[in-house]
C-alpha positions as CSV (number, residue, x, y, z in Angstrom):
1,M,1.0,-39.7,-56.0
2,E,2.0,-43.1,-55.0
3,V,2.9,-44.2,-58.5
4,A,4.8,-41.1,-59.2
5,Q,6.8,-41.2,-55.8
6,A,7.0,-45.1,-56.1
7,R,6.1,-45.2,-52.3
8,F,2.8,-44.9,-50.3
9,P,2.7,-41.0,-50.1
10,F,1.2,-40.6,-46.1
11,P,2.7,-39.9,-44.0
12,P,5.6,-38.0,-45.4
13,P,9.0,-39.3,-44.9
14,G,10.3,-39.1,-41.4
15,H,7.1,-39.2,-39.6
16,P,5.8,-42.5,-38.0
17,A,3.5,-44.7,-39.7
18,L,-0.4,-44.2,-39.0
19,S,-3.1,-46.7,-38.2
20,M,-6.1,-46.7,-40.7
21,I,-8.1,-44.0,-38.4
22,D,-5.0,-42.0,-38.0
23,L,-4.6,-41.9,-41.9
24,V,-8.3,-41.0,-42.3
25,Q,-7.9,-38.2,-39.8
26,Y,-4.8,-37.0,-41.5
27,L,-6.3,-36.9,-44.9
28,L,-9.3,-34.9,-43.7
29,V,-7.2,-32.3,-41.9
30,T,-4.0,-32.0,-44.1
31,D,-3.7,-29.8,-47.2
32,I,-2.3,-32.3,-49.3
33,A,-1.3,-30.2,-52.1
34,Q,0.7,-28.1,-49.9
35,L,2.7,-31.3,-48.8
36,L,3.9,-32.0,-52.5
37,E,7.4,-31.3,-52.7
38,D,9.7,-31.7,-56.0
39,E,12.1,-34.5,-55.7
40,P,15.0,-33.5,-58.2
41,E,17.1,-36.3,-57.1
42,K,14.3,-38.6,-58.4
43,N,13.3,-36.5,-61.3
44,L,9.9,-35.8,-59.6
45,K,8.2,-32.3,-60.4
46,W,4.8,-31.8,-59.4
47,S,2.9,-29.5,-62.1
48,A,0.7,-26.7,-61.1
49,A,-2.2,-28.5,-63.0
50,F,-1.7,-31.6,-60.6
51,R,-1.6,-29.5,-57.6
52,H,-4.8,-27.6,-58.7
53,F,-6.3,-31.1,-59.6
54,L,-5.4,-32.5,-56.2
55,S,-6.8,-29.7,-54.3
56,K,-10.2,-29.8,-56.0
57,W,-10.3,-33.6,-55.6
58,L,-9.9,-33.1,-52.0
59,L,-12.6,-30.5,-51.7
60,L,-15.0,-32.9,-53.4
61,F,-13.5,-35.6,-50.8
62,E,-14.2,-33.2,-47.7
63,H,-17.8,-32.5,-49.3
64,H,-18.7,-36.2,-49.3
65,A,-17.0,-36.9,-45.9
66,D,-19.4,-34.3,-44.2
67,E,-22.6,-36.3,-45.7
């Protein structure tokens, strides 16, 4: 995501910077795949396959966070 957007993706634009603890909490409670917005002015379009991959990766991440 960071490479495609040419910026650190969290938090989204317009939101204040997050501390490390706030960032981890944000990643655990936010549906990141739903935050992806196409940016036609930057020629950036998120594919359905990437959104699916990201949602599955986040489920794996959440599973390991519970351990």
